[in-house]
N, C-alpha and C positions, 0 to 999 in steps of 0.2 A: 359284459356288454355295457357300453356307455350310452345312457339315454336319460332324457329329462323325466323327472317325476311328473305325475299327473297334475300336482299342484302347481309346479312351475309352468307347465303347458297351459293350464287354466289361467294363470296370471298373465302370460304373454298374449293369449287369445283375448282376454278382457281388455288389456291395455291397447291392443291393436284395434279392437272394436271401438273403444272410446276415442282413439285418435282419429278414426274415420267418421264415426257417427255422433260423437259426443261433444263436438266443438261448441255447439250452441245449446246444448241441453245435457242433463245428466241421465244416467241409466241406473236402474235399480238392480240389485242382486238377482231378483226374480226374473227381470227382463233379460239379463245376460244369461242366466241359467237356462231359461226356456229357449233362447236363440241358439244355444250351443249344446243343449241336452246335457247339462252338467248338474249334478245334485246341488240343490240350493244350499244345504248346510256346509258342504265342502267349499263351494265357491264363496260363500259369505266369510268363511275363515281366511281364505286367500285374499279377498278384497280388504278385509280388516288389517291383515298384515301389510298389504300394499299401502294402506293409509298410514299405518305406524311408521313405515319406512320412507314416507314422503313422496310416493309416486302418485297417490290419489288424494282427493279431498272428498270427505263424506258430507253430504248436504241433507239436513233433516227436513221434514215437512211433507206436505202433499206432493209436491213436485221434486222431492228429494231423490237422492241416489248418489252415484259416484261420478266424478269427473277427474280428468288428469290435472295434477297440480303443477306439472312441468311441461315444457314443450316436448312433444314426442321425439324430436330430433336430438334431444339431450339425454334420453333414457336408453341405455344399452341393454341388450339381452343378457349380458354377463351380470350386470348389477341386479336385474330382476331375478335371475336364477339364484344368485347368491343370497338375495334378500329372503327368498322363499325356502330354498334348500340348504343354505349354508355353503361352505367352500366346495368347489368342484375338485374332486380328487380322482385322477386317472388310475393311480396305483399308490399304495402306502409309501412308496419311495419318496413321495413329494409332500409328506406331512412332517410335522416337527419331530415325530418319532420314526423317521424314515429309514432307520437302520434295520437290517435283518441279517440272518446268518450268511446270506450270499452277497452282501454289499461289497465286500472287498474284491470278489471275483466276478461280479455281475457284468455281463456284456451288453445288456439292453437298457440299463438304467439311464445312460446319457441319451441314447436315441429316444427313449420314452419321455424323458424330460423335455426334449425339443418338441415332440408331438403334443405333450401337455401344454406347453407354452403357446404353441401354434393354435390349439383349440381355444385357449383363453383369449389370445389376440383376436381371433376370428369373432368370438362371441362379443368381445368388447367393441368391435367395429360395426356391429349390426345394431341399428337403432329401431325403436318402435316405428318411426317414420319409414324406415327401410322395409319393415314387415308389412306396412300398409300401403306401400307405393303402388301396388297393382290394382287397388280398388279406388274408384272415384268416390269422393264424399258426396253427401246429398246435395241437391241443387242449391239450397239456401246457404250451405257452407261454402260452396264454390263461388257463389255470387259475392259473399262477403270477402273472400280471399282475392278475387279478381276485380271486384268492383263492377262487374257486369251481371245483370240479372236477365235471363232469357224469359220472355213472356210469351205465352201462346198467342198466335195470330187469330183474331176473331173475324169470322166471315160477316160481311155487312148484308 
């Protein structure tokens, strides 16, 4: 079965959350873990890896936490998954040691290669912005982006 590891899933969830909610503030590992019911130690390791790989900035201090280091439209699902899990391998045919006893007579190697390449292309075409497109940012982030701030009408 082809599926993401929990760590890759947690990384994508965190990046998406920061793309939507973290534009004008950072979020702590504890805050993210509580929001998505993820064990803090596991999430902390994922976030640290995302910092090392250049996706996040870590800010120290009272209001510290994590924030995106790049525009979310430039971060692809493929590069995040690779950063956390390493290469995506559909079958051992596509590794550097991809030969097996059936290689010469294998009838599915080429079709599976096309499937593998299609999966990689699809993941490379999906950005963190795409993953967060269905959720509106908080009012303050929308106001900065559009230059319009909606204020409540006060009754006189």
